[in-house]
PQR file of N, CA, C, O and H, with PARSE charges and radii, in Angstrom:
ATOM      1  N   MET A   1     -19.717  26.893 -16.668 -0.4000 1.5000
ATOM      2  CA  MET A   1     -19.768  26.138 -15.517 -0.0000 2.0000
ATOM      3  C   MET A   1     -19.699  24.657 -15.956  0.5500 1.7000
ATOM      4  O   MET A   1     -19.184  23.896 -15.137 -0.5500 1.4000
ATOM      5  N   ALA A   2     -20.100  24.173 -17.021 -0.4000 1.5000
ATOM      6  CA  ALA A   2     -19.643  22.717 -17.389 -0.0000 2.0000
ATOM      7  C   ALA A   2     -18.226  22.424 -17.464  0.5500 1.7000
ATOM      8  O   ALA A   2     -17.804  21.297 -17.205 -0.5500 1.4000
ATOM      9  H   ALA A   2     -20.519  24.791 -17.686  0.4000 1.0000
ATOM     10  N   ARG A   3     -17.421  23.443 -17.827 -0.4000 1.5000
ATOM     11  CA  ARG A   3     -16.294  23.315 -18.157 -0.0000 2.0000
ATOM     12  C   ARG A   3     -15.523  23.186 -16.689  0.5500 1.7000
ATOM     13  O   ARG A   3     -14.538  22.454 -16.599 -0.5500 1.4000
ATOM     14  H   ARG A   3     -17.764  24.358 -18.037  0.4000 1.0000
ATOM     15  N   ARG A   4     -15.911  23.768 -15.794 -0.4000 1.5000
ATOM     16  CA  ARG A   4     -15.369  23.678 -14.329 -0.0000 2.0000
ATOM     17  C   ARG A   4     -15.681  22.122 -13.772  0.5500 1.7000
ATOM     18  O   ARG A   4     -14.925  21.456 -13.063 -0.5500 1.4000
ATOM     19  H   ARG A   4     -16.711  24.363 -15.867  0.4000 1.0000
ATOM     20  N   GLN A   5     -16.781  21.789 -14.200 -0.4000 1.5000
ATOM     21  CA  GLN A   5     -17.225  20.338 -13.560 -0.0000 2.0000
ATOM     22  C   GLN A   5     -16.418  19.345 -14.504  0.5500 1.7000
ATOM     23  O   GLN A   5     -15.756  18.535 -13.855 -0.5500 1.4000
ATOM     24  H   GLN A   5     -17.395  22.329 -14.776  0.4000 1.0000
ATOM     25  N   VAL A   6     -16.322  19.222 -15.820 -0.4000 1.5000
ATOM     26  CA  VAL A   6     -15.207  18.459 -16.343 -0.0000 2.0000
ATOM     27  C   VAL A   6     -13.971  18.457 -15.882  0.5500 1.7000
ATOM     28  O   VAL A   6     -13.336  17.402 -15.870 -0.5500 1.4000
ATOM     29  H   VAL A   6     -16.860  19.880 -16.348  0.4000 1.0000
ATOM     30  N   LEU A   7     -13.480  19.509 -15.476 -0.4000 1.5000
ATOM     31  CA  LEU A   7     -11.989  19.741 -15.250 -0.0000 2.0000
ATOM     32  C   LEU A   7     -12.138  19.032 -13.727  0.5500 1.7000
ATOM     33  O   LEU A   7     -11.417  18.045 -13.579 -0.5500 1.4000
ATOM     34  H   LEU A   7     -13.996  20.366 -15.485  0.4000 1.0000
ATOM     35  N   ALA A   8     -12.734  19.298 -12.913 -0.4000 1.5000
ATOM     36  CA  ALA A   8     -12.804  18.631 -11.471 -0.0000 2.0000
ATOM     37  C   ALA A   8     -12.991  17.067 -11.599  0.5500 1.7000
ATOM     38  O   ALA A   8     -12.308  16.249 -10.982 -0.5500 1.4000
ATOM     39  H   ALA A   8     -13.319  20.100 -13.034  0.4000 1.0000
ATOM     40  N   ILE A   9     -14.013  16.761 -12.486 -0.4000 1.5000
ATOM     41  CA  ILE A   9     -13.969  15.216 -12.578 -0.0000 2.0000
ATOM     42  C   ILE A   9     -12.710  14.594 -13.125  0.5500 1.7000
ATOM     43  O   ILE A   9     -12.229  13.521 -12.759 -0.5500 1.4000
ATOM     44  H   ILE A   9     -14.568  17.425 -12.987  0.4000 1.0000
ATOM     45  N   ALA A  10     -12.211  15.455 -14.104 -0.4000 1.5000
ATOM     46  CA  ALA A  10     -10.793  14.926 -14.482 -0.0000 2.0000
ATOM     47  C   ALA A  10      -9.833  14.878 -13.673  0.5500 1.7000
ATOM     48  O   ALA A  10      -9.006  13.971 -13.766 -0.5500 1.4000
ATOM     49  H   ALA A  10     -12.602  16.326 -14.401  0.4000 1.0000
ATOM     50  N   LEU A  11      -9.737  15.893 -12.660 -0.4000 1.5000
ATOM     51  CA  LEU A  11      -8.491  15.674 -11.462 -0.0000 2.0000
ATOM     52  C   LEU A  11      -9.075  14.970 -10.400  0.5500 1.7000
ATOM     53  O   LEU A  11      -8.314  14.707  -9.469 -0.5500 1.4000
ATOM     54  H   LEU A  11     -10.409  16.630 -12.584  0.4000 1.0000
ATOM     55  N   ALA A  12     -10.166  14.623 -10.316 -0.4000 1.5000
ATOM     56  CA  ALA A  12     -10.766  13.589  -9.460 -0.0000 2.0000
ATOM     57  C   ALA A  12      -9.878  12.038  -9.778  0.5500 1.7000
ATOM     58  O   ALA A  12      -9.130  11.365  -9.069 -0.5500 1.4000
ATOM     59  H   ALA A  12     -10.785  14.836 -11.072  0.4000 1.0000
ATOM     60  N   ALA A  13     -10.359  11.886 -11.133 -0.4000 1.5000
ATOM     61  CA  ALA A  13     -10.038  10.682 -12.025 -0.0000 2.0000
ATOM     62  C   ALA A  13      -8.801  10.425 -11.811  0.5500 1.7000
ATOM     63  O   ALA A  13      -8.343   9.313 -11.545 -0.5500 1.4000
ATOM     64  H   ALA A  13     -10.967  12.433 -11.709  0.4000 1.0000
ATOM     65  N   ALA A  14      -8.157  11.512 -11.923 -0.4000 1.5000
ATOM     66  CA  ALA A  14      -6.564  11.600 -12.081 -0.0000 2.0000
ATOM     67  C   ALA A  14      -5.857  11.170 -10.662  0.5500 1.7000
ATOM     68  O   ALA A  14      -4.801  10.547 -10.554 -0.5500 1.4000
ATOM     69  H   ALA A  14      -8.529  12.415 -12.139  0.4000 1.0000
ATOM     70  N   LEU A  15      -6.571  11.583  -9.753 -0.4000 1.5000
ATOM     71  CA  LEU A  15      -5.943  11.291  -8.367 -0.0000 2.0000
ATOM     72  C   LEU A  15      -6.345   9.941  -8.084  0.5500 1.7000
ATOM     73  O   LEU A  15      -5.472   9.118  -7.808 -0.5500 1.4000
ATOM     74  H   LEU A  15      -7.428  12.090  -9.840  0.4000 1.0000
ATOM     75  N   LEU A  16      -7.745   9.556  -8.123 -0.4000 1.5000
ATOM     76  CA  LEU A  16      -7.932   8.250  -8.130 -0.0000 2.0000
ATOM     77  C   LEU A  16      -6.871   7.050  -8.769  0.5500 1.7000
ATOM     78  O   LEU A  16      -6.511   5.975  -8.288 -0.5500 1.4000
ATOM     79  H   LEU A  16      -8.454  10.224  -8.347  0.4000 1.0000
ATOM     80  N   ALA A  17      -6.565   7.667  -9.957 -0.4000 1.5000
ATOM     81  CA  ALA A  17      -5.991   6.681 -10.911 -0.0000 2.0000
ATOM     82  C   ALA A  17      -4.515   6.589 -10.352  0.5500 1.7000
ATOM     83  O   ALA A  17      -4.003   5.472 -10.282 -0.5500 1.4000
ATOM     84  H   ALA A  17      -6.857   8.540 -10.348  0.4000 1.0000
ATOM     85  N   LEU A  18      -3.796   7.715  -9.944 -0.4000 1.5000
ATOM     86  CA  LEU A  18      -2.709   7.625  -9.256 -0.0000 2.0000
ATOM     87  C   LEU A  18      -2.521   6.885  -7.602  0.5500 1.7000
ATOM     88  O   LEU A  18      -1.496   6.346  -7.183 -0.5500 1.4000
ATOM     89  H   LEU A  18      -4.212   8.622 -10.001  0.4000 1.0000
ATOM     90  N   LEU A  19      -3.538   7.016  -7.024 -0.4000 1.5000
ATOM     91  CA  LEU A  19      -3.988   6.207  -5.644 -0.0000 2.0000
ATOM     92  C   LEU A  19      -4.004   4.747  -6.106  0.5500 1.7000
ATOM     93  O   LEU A  19      -3.185   3.947  -5.652 -0.5500 1.4000
ATOM     94  H   LEU A  19      -4.371   7.454  -7.365  0.4000 1.0000
ATOM     95  N   ALA A  20      -5.035   4.353  -7.109 -0.4000 1.5000
ATOM     96  CA  ALA A  20      -5.009   2.945  -7.425 -0.0000 2.0000
ATOM     97  C   ALA A  20      -3.490   2.089  -7.852  0.5500 1.7000
ATOM     98  O   ALA A  20      -3.134   0.947  -7.558 -0.5500 1.4000
ATOM     99  H   ALA A  20      -5.700   5.002  -7.478  0.4000 1.0000
ATOM    100  N   LEU A  21      -2.789   3.176  -8.670 -0.4000 1.5000
ATOM    101  CA  LEU A  21      -1.434   2.643  -9.008 -0.0000 2.0000
ATOM    102  C   LEU A  21      -0.468   2.634  -7.810  0.5500 1.7000
ATOM    103  O   LEU A  21       0.434   1.804  -7.693 -0.5500 1.4000
ATOM    104  H   LEU A  21      -3.079   4.103  -8.909  0.4000 1.0000
ATOM    105  N   ARG A  22      -0.726   3.632  -6.917 -0.4000 1.5000
ATOM    106  CA  ARG A  22       0.389   3.612  -6.034 -0.0000 2.0000
ATOM    107  C   ARG A  22       0.026   2.179  -4.998  0.5500 1.7000
ATOM    108  O   ARG A  22       0.961   1.405  -4.792 -0.5500 1.4000
ATOM    109  H   ARG A  22      -1.459   4.306  -7.012  0.4000 1.0000
ATOM    110  N   LEU A  23      -1.092   1.930  -4.490 -0.4000 1.5000
ATOM    111  CA  LEU A  23      -1.435   1.086  -3.537 -0.0000 2.0000
ATOM    112  C   LEU A  23      -0.757   0.068  -3.760  0.5500 1.7000
ATOM    113  O   LEU A  23       0.242  -0.219  -3.101 -0.5500 1.4000
ATOM    114  H   LEU A  23      -1.852   2.559  -4.657  0.4000 1.0000
ATOM    115  N   PRO A  24      -1.327  -0.806  -4.983 -0.5600 1.5000
ATOM    116  CA  PRO A  24      -0.692  -2.320  -5.225  0.2800 2.0000
ATOM    117  C   PRO A  24       0.876  -2.353  -5.270  0.5500 1.7000
ATOM    118  O   PRO A  24       1.652  -3.253  -4.948 -0.5500 1.4000
ATOM    119  N   GLY A  25       1.051  -1.371  -5.659 -0.4000 1.5000
ATOM    120  CA  GLY A  25       2.679  -1.117  -5.793 -0.0000 2.0000
ATOM    121  C   GLY A  25       3.623  -1.262  -4.822  0.5500 1.7000
ATOM    122  O   GLY A  25       4.779  -1.604  -5.068 -0.5500 1.4000
ATOM    123  H   GLY A  25       0.420  -0.640  -5.920  0.4000 1.0000
ATOM    124  N   ALA A  26       3.181  -1.011  -3.678 -0.4000 1.5000
ATOM    125  CA  ALA A  26       3.966  -0.775  -2.343 -0.0000 2.0000
ATOM    126  C   ALA A  26       4.672  -2.395  -2.294  0.5500 1.7000
ATOM    127  O   ALA A  26       5.815  -2.677  -2.653 -0.5500 1.4000
ATOM    128  H   ALA A  26       2.241  -0.733  -3.478  0.4000 1.0000
ATOM    129  N   PRO A  27       3.487  -3.479  -1.663 -0.5600 1.5000
ATOM    130  CA  PRO A  27       3.947  -4.751  -1.508  0.2800 2.0000
ATOM    131  C   PRO A  27       4.756  -5.288  -2.625  0.5500 1.7000
ATOM    132  O   PRO A  27       5.674  -6.032  -2.279 -0.5500 1.4000
ATOM    133  N   ALA A  28       4.585  -5.034  -4.096 -0.4000 1.5000
ATOM    134  CA  ALA A  28       5.554  -5.603  -5.117 -0.0000 2.0000
ATOM    135  C   ALA A  28       6.525  -5.138  -5.050  0.5500 1.7000
ATOM    136  O   ALA A  28       7.384  -5.829  -5.597 -0.5500 1.4000
ATOM    137  H   ALA A  28       3.839  -4.431  -4.377  0.4000 1.0000
ATOM    138  N   ARG A  29       6.969  -4.044  -4.534 -0.4000 1.5000
ATOM    139  CA  ARG A  29       8.296  -3.492  -4.685 -0.0000 2.0000
ATOM    140  C   ARG A  29       9.119  -4.111  -3.247  0.5500 1.7000
ATOM    141  O   ARG A  29      10.273  -3.760  -3.001 -0.5500 1.4000
ATOM    142  H   ARG A  29       6.271  -3.482  -4.090  0.4000 1.0000
ATOM    143  N   GLY A  30       8.604  -4.757  -2.646 -0.4000 1.5000
ATOM    144  CA  GLY A  30       9.472  -5.655  -1.661 -0.0000 2.0000
ATOM    145  C   GLY A  30       9.193  -4.738  -0.107  0.5500 1.7000
ATOM    146  O   GLY A  30       9.943  -4.766   0.868 -0.5500 1.4000
ATOM    147  H   GLY A  30       7.667  -5.042  -2.846  0.4000 1.0000
ATOM    148  N   GLN A  31       8.009  -4.020  -0.225 -0.4000 1.5000
ATOM    149  CA  GLN A  31       7.773  -3.413   0.977 -0.0000 2.0000
ATOM    150  C   GLN A  31       6.442  -4.009   1.948  0.5500 1.7000
ATOM    151  O   GLN A  31       5.275  -3.653   1.783 -0.5500 1.4000
ATOM    152  H   GLN A  31       7.400  -3.997  -1.017  0.4000 1.0000
ATOM    153  N   PRO A  32       6.760  -4.672   2.647 -0.5600 1.5000
ATOM    154  CA  PRO A  32       5.423  -5.640   3.156  0.2800 2.0000
ATOM    155  C   PRO A  32       4.848  -4.483   4.176  0.5500 1.7000
ATOM    156  O   PRO A  32       5.520  -3.744   4.895 -0.5500 1.4000
ATOM    157  N   THR A  33       3.311  -4.536   4.027 -0.4000 1.5000
ATOM    158  CA  THR A  33       2.475  -3.722   4.546 -0.0000 2.0000
ATOM    159  C   THR A  33       2.282  -4.298   5.977  0.5500 1.7000
ATOM    160  O   THR A  33       2.064  -3.469   6.861 -0.5500 1.4000
ATOM    161  H   THR A  33       2.765  -5.136   3.443  0.4000 1.0000
ATOM    162  N   ALA A  34       2.323  -5.361   6.254 -0.4000 1.5000
ATOM    163  CA  ALA A  34       2.249  -5.831   7.604 -0.0000 2.0000
ATOM    164  C   ALA A  34       3.647  -6.319   8.072  0.5500 1.7000
ATOM    165  O   ALA A  34       4.575  -6.531   7.292 -0.5500 1.4000
ATOM    166  H   ALA A  34       2.500  -6.034   5.537  0.4000 1.0000
ATOM    167  N   ASN A  35       3.718  -6.501   9.607 -0.4000 1.5000
ATOM    168  CA  ASN A  35       5.014  -7.010  10.231 -0.0000 2.0000
ATOM    169  C   ASN A  35       5.237  -8.364   9.785  0.5500 1.7000
ATOM    170  O   ASN A  35       4.151  -8.941   9.818 -0.5500 1.4000
ATOM    171  H   ASN A  35       2.964  -6.329  10.241  0.4000 1.0000
ATOM    172  N   PRO A  36       6.031  -9.031   9.435 -0.5600 1.5000
ATOM    173  CA  PRO A  36       6.097 -10.439   8.923  0.2800 2.0000
ATOM    174  C   PRO A  36       6.405 -11.108  10.401  0.5500 1.7000
ATOM    175  O   PRO A  36       6.823 -10.524  11.401 -0.5500 1.4000
ATOM    176  N   ALA A  37       6.066 -12.549  10.240 -0.4000 1.5000
ATOM    177  CA  ALA A  37       5.787 -13.221  11.454 -0.0000 2.0000
ATOM    178  C   ALA A  37       7.194 -13.429  12.136  0.5500 1.7000
ATOM    179  O   ALA A  37       8.150 -13.468  11.362 -0.5500 1.4000
ATOM    180  H   ALA A  37       5.727 -13.024   9.428  0.4000 1.0000
ATOM    181  N   PRO A  38       7.435 -13.562  13.432 -0.5600 1.5000
ATOM    182  CA  PRO A  38       8.715 -13.754  13.888  0.2800 2.0000
ATOM    183  C   PRO A  38       9.441 -15.109  13.680  0.5500 1.7000
ATOM    184  O   PRO A  38       8.804 -16.162  13.710 -0.5500 1.4000
ATOM    185  N   ALA A  39      10.569 -15.081  13.502 -0.4000 1.5000
ATOM    186  CA  ALA A  39      11.307 -16.492  13.159 -0.0000 2.0000
ATOM    187  C   ALA A  39      11.134 -17.398  14.430  0.5500 1.7000
ATOM    188  O   ALA A  39      11.148 -16.732  15.465 -0.5500 1.4000
ATOM    189  H   ALA A  39      11.087 -14.226  13.477  0.4000 1.0000
ATOM    190  N   PRO A  40      10.973 -18.757  14.616 -0.5600 1.5000
ATOM    191  CA  PRO A  40      11.135 -19.436  15.467  0.2800 2.0000
ATOM    192  C   PRO A  40      12.472 -19.440  16.142  0.5500 1.7000
ATOM    193  O   PRO A  40      13.451 -19.006  15.534 -0.5500 1.4000
ATOM    194  N   PRO A  41      12.579 -19.919  17.405 -0.5600 1.5000
ATOM    195  CA  PRO A  41      13.834 -19.841  17.894  0.2800 2.0000
ATOM    196  C   PRO A  41      14.550 -21.338  17.318  0.5500 1.7000
ATOM    197  O   PRO A  41      13.950 -22.369  17.016 -0.5500 1.4000
ATOM    198  N   SER A  42      15.967 -21.084  17.282 -0.4000 1.5000
ATOM    199  CA  SER A  42      16.474 -22.447  16.798 -0.0000 2.0000
ATOM    200  C   SER A  42      16.734 -23.329  18.024  0.5500 1.7000
ATOM    201  O   SER A  42      16.964 -24.538  18.010 -0.5500 1.4000
ATOM    202  H   SER A  42      16.455 -20.247  17.528  0.4000 1.0000
ATOM    203  N   ALA A  43      16.663 -22.587  18.998 -0.4000 1.5000
ATOM    204  CA  ALA A  43      16.967 -23.855  20.097 -0.0000 2.0000
ATOM    205  C   ALA A  43      15.838 -23.545  21.177  0.5500 1.7000
ATOM    206  O   ALA A  43      15.655 -22.378  21.526 -0.5500 1.4000
ATOM    207  H   ALA A  43      16.475 -21.605  19.009  0.4000 1.0000
ATOM    208  N   PRO A  44      15.282 -24.308  21.565 -0.5600 1.5000
ATOM    209  CA  PRO A  44      14.111 -24.341  22.689  0.2800 2.0000
ATOM    210  C   PRO A  44      14.571 -23.490  24.226  0.5500 1.7000
ATOM    211  O   PRO A  44      15.462 -24.039  24.874 -0.5500 1.4000
ATOM    212  N   PRO A  45      14.144 -22.552  24.630 -0.5600 1.5000
ATOM    213  CA  PRO A  45      14.744 -22.023  26.025  0.2800 2.0000
ATOM    214  C   PRO A  45      15.066 -22.823  26.802  0.5500 1.7000
ATOM    215  O   PRO A  45      14.574 -23.928  26.570 -0.5500 1.4000
ATOM    216  N   VAL A  46      15.959 -22.747  28.016 -0.4000 1.5000
ATOM    217  CA  VAL A  46      16.356 -23.407  28.723 -0.0000 2.0000
ATOM    218  C   VAL A  46      15.609 -22.759  30.169  0.5500 1.7000
ATOM    219  O   VAL A  46      15.942 -21.634  30.541 -0.5500 1.4000
ATOM    220  H   VAL A  46      16.358 -21.850  28.205  0.4000 1.0000
ATOM    221  N   TYR A  47      14.840 -23.358  30.748 -0.4000 1.5000
ATOM    222  CA  TYR A  47      14.650 -22.929  32.077 -0.0000 2.0000
ATOM    223  C   TYR A  47      15.203 -23.547  33.044  0.5500 1.7000
ATOM    224  O   TYR A  47      15.118 -24.774  33.091 -0.5500 1.4000
ATOM    225  H   TYR A  47      14.570 -24.273  30.446  0.4000 1.0000
ATOM    226  N   VAL A  48      15.966 -22.747  34.137 -0.4000 1.5000
ATOM    227  CA  VAL A  48      16.639 -23.529  35.040 -0.0000 2.0000
ATOM    228  C   VAL A  48      15.673 -23.360  36.489  0.5500 1.7000
ATOM    229  O   VAL A  48      16.000 -23.946  37.521 -0.5500 1.4000
ATOM    230  H   VAL A  48      16.035 -21.750  34.099  0.4000 1.0000
TER
END
């Protein structure tokens, strides 16, 4: 039974390591997590 617990803990640790490596890697590769702010208009709108 101890062998099964060690296997389960190792599997959980591997999944957590993969998750920890994947989460910070997304913004570093140029994939922003949030929408960027819209660019300001080059000319003010004309109201008639």
